[in-house]
Backbone bond lengths (Angstrom), bond angles and torsions (degrees), N, CA, C in turn:
res aa  C-N    CA-C-N  psi(-1)  N-CA   C-N-CA  omega(-1)  CA-C   N-CA-C  phi
1 M - - - 1.445 - - 1.462 112.41 -
2 I 1.340 116.03 -52.11 1.507 124.06 177.61 1.513 106.70 -59.36
3 D 1.259 119.18 -49.77 1.398 122.43 -177.77 1.481 115.69 -56.84
4 D 1.417 114.18 -38.24 1.470 119.31 174.27 1.564 111.47 -63.85
5 E 1.332 110.63 -44.66 1.478 113.59 -177.85 1.556 110.81 -67.36
6 T 1.326 116.88 -37.24 1.448 118.14 177.07 1.561 109.45 -66.71
7 A 1.219 118.66 -41.18 1.498 121.43 178.05 1.484 110.01 -61.43
8 F 1.330 119.92 -42.09 1.486 124.34 175.69 1.551 110.17 -60.60
9 I 1.263 115.36 -47.37 1.524 118.30 -179.46 1.492 110.83 -62.38
10 R 1.331 115.87 -43.37 1.501 118.34 177.87 1.599 110.64 -64.47
11 Q 1.294 116.91 -36.04 1.443 121.05 175.92 1.521 108.29 -62.68
12 C 1.262 122.68 -45.99 1.378 128.85 -177.14 1.542 108.03 -63.43
13 I 1.320 115.61 -44.10 1.500 120.44 179.68 1.549 109.68 -63.09
14 D 1.299 114.61 -43.75 1.475 116.64 -179.04 1.626 109.73 -67.96
15 A 1.321 118.27 -37.94 1.429 119.88 170.00 1.486 115.57 -54.22
16 L 1.336 113.85 -45.86 1.513 123.18 175.18 1.530 109.05 -56.78
17 H 1.247 117.51 -50.97 1.496 121.88 -177.98 1.445 109.87 -59.51
18 D 1.323 119.20 -41.95 1.487 123.49 179.62 1.548 111.04 -65.82
19 Y 1.344 116.05 -37.65 1.476 122.53 -178.39 1.521 106.52 -71.00
20 L 1.375 117.70 -45.58 1.519 117.14 178.55 1.490 111.51 -65.58
21 G 1.336 122.06 -34.48 1.424 123.78 177.07 1.530 110.42 -63.58
22 R 1.278 119.90 -40.27 1.421 122.34 -178.86 1.552 108.27 -70.27
23 K 1.368 119.50 -39.16 1.447 118.96 176.40 1.530 113.79 -67.92
24 I 1.224 116.70 -32.60 1.517 122.44 179.10 1.547 103.59 -65.03
25 L 1.318 120.58 -48.77 1.514 125.08 -179.44 1.508 109.50 -60.41
26 E 1.291 118.38 -44.56 1.454 120.99 -179.14 1.532 110.45 -63.43
27 R 1.373 118.24 -42.73 1.435 119.68 179.07 1.619 109.22 -68.20
28 R 1.230 120.83 -34.94 1.426 120.05 179.19 1.472 110.65 -67.90
29 R 1.322 118.66 -36.18 1.389 125.81 178.76 1.557 111.84 -63.62
30 L 1.323 110.43 -41.85 1.505 117.41 -179.58 1.534 108.15 -70.32
31 E 1.354 115.87 -44.22 1.450 117.15 176.34 1.437 114.37 -60.14
32 R 1.360 121.70 -37.38 1.402 124.33 179.64 1.549 108.34 -70.55
33 M 1.308 114.95 -41.21 1.532 116.66 176.92 1.536 108.43 -59.68
34 L 1.281 117.04 -52.12 1.512 122.43 -179.72 1.498 111.18 -57.90
35 G 1.330 116.15 -40.79 1.528 120.38 -178.25 1.521 107.98 -68.71
36 D 1.305 119.21 -39.74 1.513 123.14 -177.61 1.524 107.14 -69.52
37 S 1.302 120.64 -30.41 1.464 125.60 -174.46 1.550 108.22 -84.14
38 G 1.323 118.08 -23.81 1.450 121.33 -172.85 1.441 114.96 83.21
39 L 1.375 117.74 5.19 1.489 123.74 179.16 1.482 114.61 -83.94
40 G 1.353 117.13 -20.43 1.439 117.63 -173.78 1.410 119.20 -53.42
41 G 1.354 118.69 -35.40 1.466 126.06 175.41 1.497 115.23 -73.37
42 Y 1.341 117.99 -14.85 1.472 122.08 -176.45 1.511 113.80 -103.14
43 L 1.334 119.09 -15.67 1.479 120.45 -176.05 1.558 107.68 -100.61
44 N 1.283 116.60 140.68 1.426 121.38 175.45 1.570 106.68 -82.47
45 H 1.341 116.07 174.59 1.422 122.17 -179.72 1.518 113.57 -61.35
46 R 1.276 117.35 -37.14 1.511 118.47 174.84 1.449 116.66 -62.90
47 Q 1.368 116.60 -41.90 1.414 123.99 178.65 1.610 109.96 -66.62
48 Q 1.378 114.33 -39.82 1.430 117.88 179.95 1.567 108.56 -64.49
49 A 1.323 114.43 -42.87 1.513 117.07 -179.43 1.502 110.27 -64.70
50 L 1.320 121.62 -36.27 1.407 125.17 179.71 1.587 105.99 -66.66
51 L 1.312 116.57 -42.31 1.497 116.00 176.63 1.475 115.58 -62.46
52 A 1.348 113.62 -37.03 1.559 119.06 177.29 1.529 108.01 -63.41
53 H 1.286 116.24 -42.56 1.508 124.82 -176.44 1.548 106.92 -66.36
54 M 1.324 116.96 -45.81 1.452 124.34 -175.86 1.543 110.10 -66.72
55 A 1.338 116.06 -37.23 1.509 118.06 177.49 1.483 112.28 -65.60
56 K 1.314 114.07 -36.61 1.397 118.50 -177.89 1.582 115.53 -81.88
57 Y 1.379 112.20 -29.49 1.451 118.59 179.49 1.550 109.80 -129.94
58 P 1.419 116.55 76.21 1.467 117.80 -166.61 1.579 114.02 -72.12
59 E 1.328 116.51 -7.87 1.451 115.11 178.06 1.511 116.23 -95.32
60 T 1.332 111.82 6.61 1.490 116.90 -177.07 1.500 111.86 -73.07
61 T 1.316 115.25 143.01 1.480 120.60 176.10 1.549 107.37 -106.81
62 Y 1.319 116.26 137.83 1.497 118.74 -175.97 1.502 111.20 -115.48
63 T 1.286 117.77 147.55 1.465 123.16 173.90 1.493 111.17 -121.48
64 I 1.281 114.94 160.96 1.405 119.63 176.39 1.556 109.90 -63.10
65 E 1.336 116.02 -41.78 1.454 119.42 -176.56 1.562 108.24 -70.83
66 G 1.260 121.51 -35.64 1.428 121.30 174.34 1.524 117.30 -66.30
67 H 1.293 112.67 -37.46 1.512 120.72 174.41 1.455 108.24 -67.34
68 R 1.292 120.15 -44.58 1.491 124.59 178.19 1.484 113.23 -58.62
69 R 1.332 117.51 -48.81 1.485 124.61 179.02 1.570 110.13 -63.17
70 S 1.281 116.78 -47.69 1.455 120.53 -173.50 1.483 110.44 -69.47
71 N 1.336 118.07 -21.91 1.575 119.72 -178.49 1.455 112.27 -113.98
72 S 1.314 122.24 1.13 1.479 127.95 178.38 1.523 108.73 54.78
73 V 1.305 115.03 50.19 1.464 117.77 176.79 1.552 108.99 -123.65
74 S 1.371 115.32 176.51 1.423 118.74 -176.26 1.561 109.08 -77.42
75 Y 1.378 118.03 164.63 1.463 119.93 176.30 1.550 108.92 -59.02
76 H 1.306 115.99 -41.49 1.536 120.16 -178.26 1.505 110.60 -58.71
77 T 1.314 115.38 -45.66 1.535 117.16 179.18 1.475 112.33 -68.05
78 A 1.317 119.84 -38.76 1.438 121.87 -177.50 1.604 106.15 -68.61
79 R 1.248 120.41 -43.53 1.472 122.78 177.97 1.487 111.04 -61.36
80 K 1.331 119.48 -42.36 1.423 126.12 -178.35 1.580 107.21 -63.98
81 D 1.359 118.89 -43.92 1.361 121.12 174.74 1.488 114.76 -54.35
82 L 1.309 114.61 -55.98 1.512 123.81 179.56 1.519 114.91 -61.90
83 D 1.328 115.28 -41.37 1.468 117.85 178.39 1.507 113.67 -66.68
84 A 1.487 113.53 -36.01 1.463 114.44 177.91 1.528 109.38 -66.27
85 L 1.328 119.67 -39.41 1.450 118.35 179.89 1.549 111.47 -68.93
86 A 1.296 118.99 -28.02 1.477 122.96 177.79 1.595 106.89 -72.95
87 Q 1.314 116.36 -37.47 1.465 120.42 179.32 1.597 109.99 -69.36
88 M 1.332 114.64 -26.11 1.556 117.05 174.70 1.496 111.46 -85.34
89 E 1.334 115.90 -1.26 1.511 122.15 -177.54 1.489 109.19 64.33
90 V 1.319 119.91 34.57 1.397 124.63 172.43 1.519 108.86 -93.25
91 L 1.359 114.70 -36.54 1.359 123.19 170.43 1.508 110.64 -115.36
92 T 1.367 120.29 160.93 1.435 120.98 172.41 1.536 105.00 -131.77
93 R 1.315 115.25 148.63 1.428 121.96 178.80 1.574 104.68 -76.30
94 A 1.266 116.41 111.76 1.465 122.09 -174.01 1.527 112.28 -75.48
95 T 1.284 114.07 -63.72 1.426 122.71 -178.34 1.459 115.43 -150.65
96 R 1.313 118.54 165.15 1.414 121.10 173.87 1.559 104.67 -123.29
97 R 1.299 114.02 126.11 1.497 116.61 172.57 1.528 109.20 -120.07
98 G 1.332 116.03 107.56 1.428 117.98 -175.78 1.521 106.57 69.79
99 R 1.272 115.56 -128.01 1.515 121.25 178.78 1.473 113.35 -91.31
100 K 1.348 117.01 -7.85 1.450 120.80 -170.37 1.589 109.15 -90.93
101 L 1.264 114.95 126.15 1.506 120.58 177.10 1.526 112.54 -100.91
102 Y 1.268 116.18 129.04 1.472 120.28 179.76 1.466 111.44 -108.12
103 Y 1.366 113.69 140.25 1.462 122.97 176.81 1.474 110.14 -115.30
104 R 1.332 115.36 146.19 1.496 121.62 176.87 1.539 108.62 -133.58
105 M 1.340 115.39 164.24 1.451 118.65 174.53 1.549 109.29 -59.68
106 H 1.311 112.84 135.10 1.475 118.23 176.59 1.542 107.64 -63.83
107 P 1.405 116.46 142.21 1.444 113.62 -177.80 1.549 116.69 -62.09
108 N 1.348 118.02 -23.08 1.507 117.20 176.88 1.535 114.98 -91.00
109 F 1.355 118.14 6.27 1.449 116.27 177.99 1.473 109.77 -71.93
110 P 1.347 121.55 136.73 1.418 127.39 6.96 1.512 110.73 -97.96
111 A 1.278 120.20 11.66 1.492 122.39 -177.53 1.552 111.16 -59.15
112 N 1.335 112.97 -34.24 1.526 112.36 -173.89 1.539 113.00 -92.67
113 L 1.356 120.60 11.71 1.421 118.42 178.39 1.567 112.10 -65.90
114 G 1.284 116.21 -35.76 1.441 119.69 177.02 1.512 115.73 -60.64
115 D 1.404 113.23 -34.45 1.486 117.51 178.62 1.474 112.51 -82.88
116 A 1.354 119.78 -15.03 1.512 120.53 -171.88 1.512 112.62 -70.18
117 T 1.364 116.09 -22.96 1.424 116.65 -176.81 1.593 112.63 -66.89
118 G 1.299 112.74 -24.06 1.507 117.26 177.39 1.463 111.80 -69.01
119 L 1.280 120.41 -21.51 1.479 125.55 176.33 1.529 113.05 -76.21
120 L 1.338 114.76 -16.13 1.447 115.98 -174.03 1.487 115.94 -89.89
121 G 1.281 116.86 0.56 1.434 121.33 171.61 1.460 112.54 88.22
């Protein structure tokens, strides 16, 4: 019985190590992509996390409210983050339903990352 529980715990720890290894590789890939594009120094950690999510789930639609809640920031900060990414053509304003504005991955992402630094002044 104890051997079974110990084996299960070891299996869980191994799975955790595998998961963390994948996350580290994803983060390094994103950092390399941002470094190559020159954007790394211009994006805050919230925007970088959104790019990582967007690269993994390209069909996701983002809202200011969702970005605000997931990052525990004000509405103004969330909107500023998303609008900056839209200005760099990383995101595109997809639609507006009522007062809610939806953002999606820009059709040229990630090809346009190298060109986006020119928009930053």
